N, C-alpha and C positions, 0 to 999 in steps of 0.2 A: 474091474476095467483098468484101474490104475496099474495093477501088477502086470496086466497084459501089455499095456503101453510101454512099460519099462523093459519088457523082454522081446520086443520086436521093433523093426524099422518100418515106418509108414512113408509111403510115397503117394502124394495126392496130385493127380493130373486132371486137367479140365479141357475138354474138347474146344471150348471157346478161346482158351489161352494158348494151348499147344496145338497150333493149327497144322503142323506137319511132324513127321517122325524125327527130324533133326532137332527141332525145338524141344520136343518131348524128351529126347535123349539127353540133351543138356540139362533139362530140369531134373531128370532122374539122377544124373551125376551130382548135381548140386544138393539135392535132398538126401542122398546117400553119403555125402561128404567124401566123394571120391575125386575131388578136384586135384588133390595132391598125387593121387595114383595116376591120373591122366597127365597132369603136369603140362609141359610144353610139347608133348608128343604130337606129331603131325600124322594124321591118318590119310591114307590115300583115297578112301571112299567112306561113304556112310556105313556100308556093310562091315568094313574093317573096324570102325569106331564102335559099332554095336557089338561086334564079336569080342572086342577087348573088354567092354563094360560087363558083358554077360560072363566072361571068363573070371572077372574079379568077383562077381556074385557067386560063382560056382565053387570058390575055394572052400575046402573042408568037406565034411559030410553033414547029414541031417542032425546028428547029435551035437556037433560043435558049432555049426553055423547059426547065425542069428536069423530068425524068420523075417521075411520081408513081405509086407502087405501093400499091394498096389490098389489104389482106389481111383477108378477112372470115371469122373463125372462127365455128363453129356457123352456117354459111351457111343451113341449113334454117330457122333461127329468123327470119332476115331476110325469108324468103319470106312469113311470116305477118303482116308489117307491112301497114298499110292501103294498098291499091292497088299495093303493091310500088313505091312512088314512088322510094325511094332507089336500088333496084336498077336501075330503068328509066333514071334519069338518069346513074348511074355507067356503065352499059353504053353509053348513048347518047354520052356525052362521050369514052369510050374509042375510039369510031369517028370522032371529029371530027379535023380536020386541025390544029387550033390547039395542043392540049396532048397530049403523049404520056402516056397513062394506061393502066395495066394493072390489071385486077381479078382477084384470085385468091380463090376460095371454097373453104373447107375444111369438109367434112361427112362424116358416116358413112352418110348415106342414099344408096343407089344409085338411088332413084327421084326424085331431086331435080328433074330436068328436067320431070317430070310435074306438079310443083307450081308451076312458073313460068307466069305469064300469057302469053297469046299475044304481046302486044306486047313483053314482056321477053325471051321466048324468041327472038324474031326478031332481037334485037340481041346474042344470045349467040353466041360463036364455036363452040360445041359441041365444044371441045377438053376432053377429060377424061383425067385420069391416075389410075389406081387404084394405091394404095399398100397392099400387104399386109405384115403383120408376118412376116418370114421368119426372125427370130432364134431360136436354140436356147436351152435353159435356162441354159447357162453365160453367154451374153450377157445373159439376163434378170437373172441375179444381179449382173452387172456394172452393169446399168442401175439395179438396186435400190441398189447402193452409191453410184453417182454421184448419184442423186436425194436420198439421205439424208445424204450427206457435206456438211460445211461447206467453203466455199471458202478458199483460202490467205489472202485479204485480210480474213478475219473479224477484227474488232477484238481479241477476247480469244483470243490464240494458244494459251494453255495449255488453255482450255476446248475450243477447236476440236480440239486434238490428242487430248484425252480422248474427245471425241465421235466423232471419226473412227476412233480405235482401237476404240471400242465398236461402231461400224458394221461394221468389219472382223470383229470377234468374232461379231456377229449373223449375218453372211453365211456364217460357217462352222458356226453352230449347227444341229444336226440338226432341232430343232423348227421353227426359222425356215425352213429349207430345205423341210420338209414343207408348211408353210403356203404358201410361194411356189410350190411345185410344184403344189399343188392349184389355186391361182389361175391359174397358167400353163396348166394343162390345161383349166381352165374358160373362160378368155379371155386372149388375148394383148394385149388392149386396155390401153395404158399408163394410161389414165384410171382403170381399176380399181385398178392398182398405186398411183397417186397417192392415190386415196381410202383405200386401206389404210394408206398411210404417214401421211396427214393425221390419220386417226382415232387411230393409234398415237402420233404426235407431240403430239397435243392433250392427252395425259396428262402431259406434261413439266411439272414445277413446280420451285420452289426446293428443295423437300425430295425431289423425284424427278427429278433433272437429266438422267438418261440413259434412253433407250428400252430396254425389255427384251423378251425373247421373249414374256413373258406379255401385254405391251401389244399385240404383234402378234397373239397368239392371240385376245384379246378383240376387237380390231378385225376380225379375220377372221370371228368369230361375228356381229358386227354387220352385216357386209356380206351374209352368207349367211342372215341372220335372215328367217324366214317371216312376212310381215306379217299374213297371215290367221290363222296360229297365234297370233300375239301378241294379236290381237283376242279370241280364245277365252279367253285368260288373264283377261280382264276381265269375262267373262260371269257371270251368276248360275247357281246349281245348276239352277234350272228351265230356263234356256236351254240349259245343257249337256245336260240330259235330252232336250230336244226335238231337239238335234243328233244325239244317240245314236239316238233313235227313227228319225230320217231315215236315219242310217247303216245301220240294220238293214233298213229298207225298200229301200234301194239294193242291199243284199246279196241280199235275197230276190228282188227283181224286176229285178235286173241293170241298175240305173241308170235305170229308167223313171220318169217324173214322178209326183209325188204332190201331195196338197193337205193343208191343215191338218186337215181332218176325219179323214183317214186317219192322220195322225201322232198326233192327240189320242186317238182311239178305238182305234187299233191294229187297225183292221179295214177291209175293203173291202165295202161293202154292194152289193146288186145294181144299184141305180141308178147308183152311182159307177162300177162296172165297165163298165156299158153306155155311160156318157158317155165314159170314157177310150177304150174300144174304138172308139167312133164318131169321136173326135177324132184318134186315131192311125191307123196304117196298118191297112187292112182285113185284111191278112194276119196281123196280130198280135192275140193274144187273151190277156188277163191271166189267169193261173191263180188259182183261188180258195184262200183260206186259211180254215181252220176258225176261226170267231170265238172260240169258247171257248178253244181252245188258245193263240191269240195273246194273248187277254186275260189268261189265267192267267200266261203268261210275263211280260207287262208288269207285272202286279200283283205278281208275286213279285220281280222284279228292280228295278223302278223305281216302287215304291209311293209314293215321296216326291212324285212328280208329282201324285198324286191328292189332295194336301193343298190344292191350289189350285182355285179355281173356274174354269170354262171362259173367262170374259172375261179373267181374269188371264193364263191360258196363251196366249190369243189376243194379248194385248198383248205378251207375251214373243216370240211368233212374229213379230209385226210389227216388233219391235226387231231381230231377226235379219235381216229383210228390209231394214231401213234400213241395217244394217251391210254389206249385200250378201254375207252368208254364204249367203243363200238368194235365188235369183233367179226371177222368174216367166218362164215360157216362152210366155205369151200376154198380150195386152193386157187390162187390167181391163175388164169389161163390166157394164153395168147389169143384164143378164139373168142374170149369174152371181154368186152370193153370194161374198164374199171367202173364206169357209171352203172353197170348192170350186175356187178358182183353182189351176191346175196350176203346180207349182214344181219347181226342181231344186236340189240341194245343191252349193255351189261347192267345199267342202272334200272331200278324198279321205280314205280310211281312215287312211293314215299320218299325215297332218296332224292328224287328230282324236286318234289315240292318243298322238302326241308331245306335243300340247298338254295332254292329260289328265295325262301324267306330270309336267309342270311346273306344273299347276294347283294353287294353294295350298289345302290342307285339303280336297281332293276326297273326298267320302264313298266308303268302300270298296265299298258296293253299286253305286254308279254306275260305278266303274272295272271291277268284275266284269261288270256288264251290257254295258259297251262292248266288253270283251274276249271276250264270249261269242259263240257262233255260232248262227245261226238255220237252219242247213242241215237240221236235223231236221224243220222244219215241213213 
């Protein structure tokens, strides 16, 4: 491998860093040490700049030219560059007789070939190697230690020894093993492990010089954090009550769509039922709920909602729509008032209940209402 490295030029590009072809071209110029060749030359366009660089690479023939290895990490992100110009030219030059060029793309997407343009795909060799993580948990622990340990050439030898001893201790700690085992069973992707370690190491300070098991625990919570549930923590009590009303509608009607009027009134009038039955399957028919029973339940458990005027409640409902906690199942129409647009709740019952437990100063009545069952209706 060392001999190979000495006999070829490597160019490493990353789709997260080189976000367009112009930036990628500058990085290729830097890594190939062609800055002096380019010098202060002013190019009229990107195409002219790329043509000049490719011409510099094509000098000589395959026997005298130094091979160039292009490694494109996050290859799927390069596919989204305008017209896929960079990929087209790299694949094209790899087939030319002047310069020996090899292009290797790394990606997690198995449908990557479907994203390539026809002209780019025609120049692709269609050689694909699938690499699956086959290591067991013991090897995963070893990788954890290798990634977190400091190298022997670290300047501060005494700190490096303390740090590496601490890493060894962490790898034997039961709490840390449980965290790593949960992540291992969830995904063997090493990028998830890197994210966990990055979040844990970011807590290191002068006064907190070593990573602890609690740092890894907190990092694990951040990784597994439910973004939708986090949004609920910032909602008003009125918006929470609207979500709970939708939750109960989902429980009673088995996840069928609803509209604002049904949530606000807690009832389904005849015209609403007829509209829903017409829009949905002809084989499905909504059961009716006694208006007085449902209204009594709402008034007893969520009377705080009725301290607001209907336009205020509507505004809260629209805010939930903007946050995408509620999504429409049909396009808005001028013939249908916004109160009667069919919606669905994105949150499930577990997410709602977990968010309520962490909601600061949540009224007891609201919690009791959320935990109650409407199966008796």
